[in-house]
N, C-alpha and C positions, 0 to 999 in steps of 0.2 A: 802459596801453600804453607809457608812457615806460620803465618798468623792463624790460618785455619786449624792447624795442628798444634797450636800452642797450649791448649788446655783451658782457655778461658771459657766460662760458662755461657757467655754471649758477647757479641760485638756487632757493630753495624758496618756494612760495606756499601760503598757507592757503586762498585763494580764487582763482578764475579771473580773468583780466584784465578791466578795464572794457570793453575792446573786445568781448570775447567775451560778457560779460553783457549789454551793450547790444544786440548783434546778436541774441541769443536773445530778449530782451524784444521787440525790434522784429519779429522773425519771428513770435512768438506773437501780438502785437497785429494784425499784418497778415494772417497766414494763418489763425489759429484764430478770432480775434474778427471777422475780416473788416472791420476798420476801415481807412479810407483817409486820415484826418486826425488828427493828434495835436498837443498842446501839451506842452512840457516845462518843468519848473521844477527848478532846482538851488539849493543854498544857498551856493555859492561855495567849498565845500571841494573839494580836488582829486578826491576820490572821487566825490562827487555830480555835480560838473561833468563829469568824464570819462565817467561813466555816462550822463548825460543827452545829452551830445554824441554818444557812440557809438550810443546808441539812435536819436537823430534822424538821424544819417548813414546808419545801416543801414536805417531805415524809408524814407528817401527813395530809397535804392538799390533797394528792393523795389518802388518805384512810388508810395509814399505821400507825403503832404505834411505837413511840420511847419509849422503855421500860426502858432506862437509858440514862442519859446525864451526863457524868462524866468529871472531870478535873484532870490533873496531872501537875507537874511542869517539866520544861525541865531538871532539875537536878535529878529528881527521878530515883532511880535505882530499887527499889522493887515495881513492878506493881501488885504483887499478890493480895493485898487487894482490889484494884479497879477491877481487873479482876474477882476475886472471887465474889464480889458484883454483877457485871454485869452477871456473869454466872448463878446466882440464878434466874435471870429474863428471861433466855432462849431466847436471841435474835437470829434471824436467821443470821444476819450480824453484824459484829463489824466494824463501820466506824470510823477511826481515822486519820484525815488529819494532823498529827503532824510531827515535824521535825525528822531528822535522829536518834538522840540519844534516844528519847522517843519511836519512832517507833521500833527501834531495840530491846529495852527492852520489849515492848509489844509483839512483834513477837516471841521473845525468850521464854518468860514466859507463854504465853497463852496456849501452848500445855500441860503445867503442871497443868492446871485447868480442873478438871474432867468435869464440865458442859460446857466447851468450846471445848473439844477435838473433838467432832464429827463435829464441825462447821468449822474446820480449813482446808485450802487448803495448802498442803505441797509445799513449793517453795524452790528450791535449788539455792544457790548463784552461779552466773556466775563468775567464777574465772577471766576470762579475763576482765569483766566489773569491778571487784574489783581492778584488777591491774591498769586499766585506772583511776579509782577513786583515787587511791593512788598516781599515777604518775601525773595526770593533775588536780586533785581536782574537777573533774566532770566526768560524764559518758556520752560519746558522743552518740547521737541518731544514730540508732534506738534502742540501747541497754538499758537495765535496769539492776539493780543489780541482778535480778532473771533470771534464765534460762527459755527460752520460753516466756518471757514477753517482749514486745517491746514498745518503746515510739513512739508517732506520731511526725513527723517533725514539726517545727514551722509553724504556719499559716495553719494547717490542721484541718479540721472540721471532727469530728467523727459523722457519721449519722447512725441512725437506725430507723426501723419502721416495725415491724412485721417480721423481718428476721435477718440474721446475720449482725453484724456491718460492715461498710465499710468506709474507709478513703476517703475523697473527697478533 
């Protein structure tokens, strides 16, 4: 958002602003998933912090409640204290737009937190995507690291409105 509001007459972006991404995530969580409480985690980087804050602000504007807004550092290995604290607040969704290392630790340790167990969706790692990641240092679309979850191609808009999502 800072760049967008900086007063430049023009600039080029490769992705939309954090404010827009956060608002879309919040709208999806609130409208499509029907969730009314979330907890957010960021890793202190400007990108993840901006995204988590924008999603939280937009979620509250829709009528939802952010029960926890936490931060970790990218080098943290033990996420249990943060996850335990969040679990006591009973969020319906844990929103953590963090980078790979922190994300992996959160996803690995969250099932060990009793108050979060019922909230988790089990996702199996797609071994062919993992092989691609190790070989090419990225996962080609439409694959993601998880089985059954696909990425949208570049310049695709995901639209929804009272029904199933559809790429356009």
